[in-house]
N, C-alpha and C positions, 0 to 999 in steps of 0.2 A: 870184519867190517865189510858189508855189502852195499855198494853204491848203486843207485838206480841208473837205468840206461839214459843216455843224454837225450835221445829223441823223446822219451817219456817225460823227462824234466821240461823240455821245451813245450811239449803239448800241455802239460800240467800248468806251466807258467802262463800260457796264453789263455787257457780256460779259467784258471784261478783269477787272473787279473780282470777278465771280462766279468766274472761274477761280482768281484769287489767293486768294479767301476759302475755296474748297473745298480748295485745297492746304494752307492753314494749318490747317484743321480736321483734315485727314488727318495732318498732321505732329504735331498735338497729341493724336492718338488714343492712348489708353492702355488699350484693351480687352485682355481676356485672349487673344483670337484676332485674327489680322491682318484687315485690312479686306478683305472679299470684294467681288465685283463688284456684287451687289445693294446693299450698304451704300454703296459708292462712287457708284453711280448715284443713290441717294437723296440723298447729300450734294450731288452736283452739281446735281440737280434743285431741291433746296431753296435752294441758293445762287443759281441762276438766277431762281427765283421771288422770292426776297428782294430781289435787285438790280433786278428788273423792276417793283417797286412804284412808283406814280406820285409824282413830286415829291420833297418832303423826307421822305416815308415810306420811301424807299429808302436803305439805307446807302451806296449809290454816290454819293448827293448829298453826304453829309458827307465821304466819302473824296475826292471830287472837289474839295471846298473845301480840304481839307488837303493833298492830294497831286496835284491835277489829274487826270491820267490815268496808269495804269500803263504803263511803257514796253513796247514790243514784246518786248524781250529778257527782261524780268521775266515777261511772260505766256508766252513761249516756254519759259523754265526751269520754270515751273509746269506747263505742258502736258507737258513731259518727265517730271516727277515723277508726274503723274496717269496718263500712259501706262504707266509702269513698274509702278505699283500695279495698274492694270487687268489687265495681262498677268502679274502675279506675278513680274516680273523683279527681279533684284538691283539695288538703287538705285545709279545711277552718281553721279559727282561733278559735280553740276550747276554748282557754283561752284569750279572748280579754282583753285589758287593763282595761276597765270599770269593768268587772266581776272580774278580778284579784285584783283590788283595793278594791272592796267590800268584797271579801273573805279575803284579808289581814287584813282589819280593823276589820271585824267580828271575825276572828280567833284570832287576838291579844287580843281583849276584852274578848273572851271566855277563852282563855288560861291563861290570867292574873287572871281572876275570879276563874278558876279551881285551880290555884296555891296558892290562898289565898291572892294575892296582891291586889285584889279588892273583896269586899264583897257585890256585887249587886245581886247575884243569877241569872245571865244571862243564864247560862246553864240549871238550873233547871226550868226556865221559859219555856223551850222547851217542858216540860212535861205538861204544864198547859192546863186546859180545856177550856180556853177562848182566851188567847193571841196566842197560837200556831195555832189553827184553823183560827183565823183572819189573821195572817201572811201568812198561807198556801194559803188561798183563795185569798188574795191580790196578792201574788206571781204568782198564777195560772192565774189570770185575766191579770196581766201585761205580762206574757209570751205568753198567747194566743193572746193578742193585738199585741205584737212584731212579732209573727209568721205571723199573717195576714198582717201586714204592710210590712214585709220583705219577701214577696213571691218570689221576683226575686233575693234576696241576701242571700246566705248561711252564710255570715259572721255574721249576727245577728240571723238568724233563727236557726242555729245549737245549740248555747248555750241556746237559749230560749227553744228549744225542750228538751234539757238535763235537764234544771231546772224544766220544766213542768213534765217530767217523774219522777224526784225525788220527787216532791211534790205529784204527784198522787200515787206513791208507798207508801209514808208515810200516805196519807189520806185513802187509801183503805186497806192496809195490815199492817200499822204502822211499816213498816220496815225502817231501820234495827233494831232500838232499842226502838222505841216508842217516841223518842225525835226528834223534828223537826230539831234541829241543827245537829244531827248526820246524817240526810238525806241530808243536804246541805253542810256539811263540815267534813273533817277528816284530820289527820296530813299530809298525802301524798298530798291531794288537796291543803292544806294550803302552803306546800312547793312548789308545782307547781305554785301557784299564786305569791309567792315571787320571784321565778326564772323568771317568765314572766314579772314581774314589773322591775326587774333589767335588763333583756335583752332588754326590751323596752326603758329603760333609756339610756342604752349603744348605742342602735341604733340611738336614737335621738341625742345623743351627737356626735356620729360619723358623722351623717348627717349634723349637724350644722358645725362641723369642716371642712368637705368636701366642704360645701357651702361657707364657709369663704375663703378657699384656692382658690376655683374657682373664687370667686368675686375679690380676690386680683390679681390673674393672669390676669383676664379680664381688670381690671383697669390699670395694668402695661402695657399690650399690647396696650390699648387705648391711654395711655399717650405717649407711644413711637411713635405710628403712627401719632398722632395729634400734636406732638411737632413741632413748627414752624421752618422752615428751615432758617439757618443763612443767612442774607441778604448779597448778593455779592456787592462789591464796584465797581461801574462803573465810569470811568473817563469821564468828560464832553468833548464835542467837542473842547472847547476852550483850555482845558488842553492838549489835544492831539496835537493841532496845535502849542501851545506854546512850548511843549516839543520837537517838531521838530526843 
C-alpha cells in the first residue's frame, strides 16, 4: 500500500474543490444570457482564490472535514462540464444511467460495509496490492476501448474519459487517498448517481404515461371516424306506388 504525499493531497483537495465549486455555480446560473468565456474564467478564478485561502478560512477546509476529498471521477465529470461550457458545446450526459447504476450499487455496498452492516472488507480492498491494480488496469482498458469506439459520440466518450482520468490519477499519483474506491466514488458523486437514477425513472414513467394518453386519443379518434354510418331506410318503388 502506497499512500500519496500529504502536500499532494492538500493541493489536490484545494484544486478539486475549486473545480467542483465552479461547476456548481455554473449549473445554478440563471442569467438571461448563457455564461460566456470571460464570466466562466472569472468564476473559476474566484473559486481557485477562495479555496486557496489559508487554514480554516478556506471552504476546502470544511468540505474536507465533511467529505474528505472529491473523487477523481467527480472532478473529471466537473471538468467535462466546464470544458463543454467553455467551448459552447451541447452538454453531454456526464452521468448516464449505466454509470449511475454502477455507482449506486458500488456505493451502497461500500457504505454498508463501512457502517459495519457488512463485514466483507470491500473498502479496504481498495488499498490492496493485487486487486486494486487489476481493477484499475481493467477499468482503464475498458475506458480506452469505449473512447475509441465512441469517437463520434460524446455521450459515451465523456464519462469514459472521466473514468480514465480518475484511474490514471490514482495509478500515477495515488490520489486522492491511495484507495482505488476513493478515486472512483465519494458521497457527492454517490448522491449525484442516485438523483440521476430517480430522474431517469421519472422521465421514463412520464414518457410512458404520455404515450398511453396519445395512444388512447388516437384510438378514440379512429373509432369515431371509422364508425359505420347508420343505414337509411329507402322505400321500394312498389311501396311508393301503393302509397299513392
